[in-house]
TORTOR-848768 format. One record per residue (C-alpha): x, y negated, z negated; residue in three letters; residue number from 1. Coordinates in Angstrom, 3 decimals. Each point is the difference from the previous one (the first is absolute). Layout:
<sites>
site x: X	y: Y	z: Z	rest: ALA	nr: NUM
...
</sites>
This chain:
<sites>
site x: 49.925	y: 35.813	z: 14.914	rest: PRO	nr: 1
site x: -3.524	y: 0.172	z: 1.261	rest: TYR	nr: 2
site x: -2.664	y: 2.369	z: -1.243	rest: LEU	nr: 3
site x: -2.693	y: 1.634	z: 2.034	rest: TYR	nr: 4
site x: -1.987	y: 2.766	z: -1.677	rest: TYR	nr: 5
site x: 2.408	y: 2.812	z: -0.691	rest: GLY	nr: 6
site x: 3.022	y: -1.575	z: 1.681	rest: GLU	nr: 7
site x: 1.653	y: -0.357	z: -3.393	rest: GLU	nr: 8
site x: -0.115	y: 3.784	z: -0.553	rest: ARG	nr: 9
site x: 0.884	y: 1.266	z: 3.456	rest: GLY	nr: 10
site x: -3.529	y: 1.264	z: 0.497	rest: MET	nr: 11
site x: -0.346	y: 1.476	z: 3.499	rest: PRO	nr: 12
site x: -2.706	y: -1.220	z: 2.342	rest: ASN	nr: 13
site x: -3.085	y: 2.087	z: 0.569	rest: GLY	nr: 14
site x: -0.987	y: 1.215	z: 3.433	rest: PRO	nr: 15
site x: -1.777	y: -2.323	z: 2.389	rest: GLY	nr: 16
site x: 0.643	y: -3.278	z: 1.745	rest: ASP	nr: 17
site x: -2.223	y: -2.319	z: -2.006	rest: ARG	nr: 18
site x: 1.445	y: -1.686	z: -3.071	rest: ASP	nr: 19
site x: -2.610	y: 1.455	z: -2.364	rest: GLU	nr: 20
site x: 0.891	y: 3.498	z: 1.223	rest: GLU	nr: 21
site x: 3.674	y: -0.579	z: -0.739	rest: LYS	nr: 22
site x: -0.565	y: -1.293	z: -3.551	rest: ARG	nr: 23
site x: -1.309	y: 3.128	z: -1.688	rest: THR	nr: 24
site x: -0.899	y: 0.260	z: -3.696	rest: PRO	nr: 25
site x: 2.905	y: -0.703	z: -2.359	rest: MET	nr: 26
site x: 1.292	y: 2.884	z: -2.071	rest: ARG	nr: 27
site x: 0.354	y: -1.204	z: -3.616	rest: TRP	nr: 28
site x: 0.839	y: 3.249	z: -1.804	rest: THR	nr: 29
site x: 0.927	y: 3.490	z: 1.146	rest: PRO	nr: 30
site x: -2.181	y: 1.868	z: -2.507	rest: GLU	nr: 31
site x: -3.407	y: -1.732	z: -0.084	rest: GLU	nr: 32
site x: -2.866	y: 0.848	z: 2.328	rest: PRO	nr: 33
site x: 0.228	y: -2.066	z: 3.180	rest: ASN	nr: 34
site x: 3.438	y: -1.125	z: -1.186	rest: ALA	nr: 35
site x: -1.553	y: -2.428	z: -2.484	rest: GLY	nr: 36
site x: -1.349	y: -2.119	z: 2.897	rest: PHE	nr: 37
site x: -3.695	y: 0.524	z: -0.686	rest: THR	nr: 38
site x: -2.486	y: 2.144	z: -1.899	rest: ALA	nr: 39
site x: -2.021	y: 0.092	z: 3.241	rest: GLY	nr: 40
site x: 0.855	y: 1.350	z: 3.421	rest: GLU	nr: 41
site x: 2.659	y: -2.015	z: 1.907	rest: PRO	nr: 42
site x: -1.200	y: -1.290	z: 3.378	rest: TRP	nr: 43
site x: 3.210	y: 1.176	z: 1.705	rest: TYR	nr: 44
site x: 2.314	y: 2.890	z: -0.749	rest: ALA	nr: 45
site x: 3.313	y: -0.802	z: -1.701	rest: PHE	nr: 46
site x: 2.860	y: -0.522	z: 2.445	rest: SER	nr: 47
site x: 2.242	y: 2.369	z: -1.985	rest: THR	nr: 48
site x: -0.102	y: 2.436	z: -2.905	rest: ASP	nr: 49
site x: 3.599	y: -0.840	z: -0.919	rest: ASP	nr: 50
site x: -0.013	y: -0.711	z: -3.762	rest: PRO	nr: 51
site x: 3.117	y: -2.199	z: 0.325	rest: SER	nr: 52
site x: -2.018	y: -2.822	z: 1.614	rest: VAL	nr: 53
site x: -2.457	y: -0.299	z: -2.884	rest: THR	nr: 54
site x: 0.164	y: -3.180	z: -2.059	rest: VAL	nr: 55
site x: 0.676	y: 2.072	z: -3.145	rest: ALA	nr: 56
site x: 2.991	y: 1.786	z: 1.564	rest: ALA	nr: 57
site x: 1.444	y: -3.222	z: 1.415	rest: GLN	nr: 58
site x: -0.334	y: -1.826	z: -3.330	rest: GLU	nr: 59
site x: 1.802	y: 2.853	z: -1.777	rest: ALA	nr: 60
site x: 2.936	y: -0.017	z: 2.451	rest: ASP	nr: 61
site x: 2.371	y: -2.925	z: -0.591	rest: PRO	nr: 62
site x: 1.394	y: 0.442	z: 3.546	rest: ASP	nr: 63
site x: -3.394	y: 0.059	z: 1.732	rest: SER	nr: 64
site x: -1.078	y: -2.309	z: 2.770	rest: LEU	nr: 65
site x: -2.692	y: -1.469	z: -2.266	rest: LEU	nr: 66
site x: 2.573	y: -0.941	z: -2.647	rest: ASN	nr: 67
site x: 2.271	y: -1.497	z: 2.688	rest: ALA	nr: 68
site x: -2.927	y: -2.182	z: 1.115	rest: TYR	nr: 69
site x: -0.645	y: -1.012	z: -3.612	rest: LYS	nr: 70
site x: 3.646	y: -1.011	z: -0.397	rest: ALA	nr: 71
site x: -0.073	y: -2.046	z: 3.203	rest: LEU	nr: 72
site x: -3.215	y: -1.725	z: -1.052	rest: ILE	nr: 73
site x: 1.565	y: -0.760	z: -3.387	rest: GLY	nr: 74
site x: 3.012	y: -1.561	z: 1.717	rest: LEU	nr: 75
site x: -2.256	y: -2.133	z: 2.147	rest: ARG	nr: 76
site x: -1.972	y: -1.168	z: -3.029	rest: GLN	nr: 77
site x: 3.231	y: -0.939	z: -1.789	rest: ASP	nr: 78
</sites>
């Protein structure tokens, strides 16, 4: 598997054609201000408000895309 900012969680791209417009701030938790990404103001809007693509939600779900990536990476390391 390869990883590219959010790929491992199924994070949707943001609007725009430039790469930096597609890679919006990462949502870490569903309940913290700015999704746990920053105490400041994010430079781009989040690409989604879907709480299922937060790191916290994906870590808690054994069948999540993030955990599938972790398993594949573990196999590769072995």
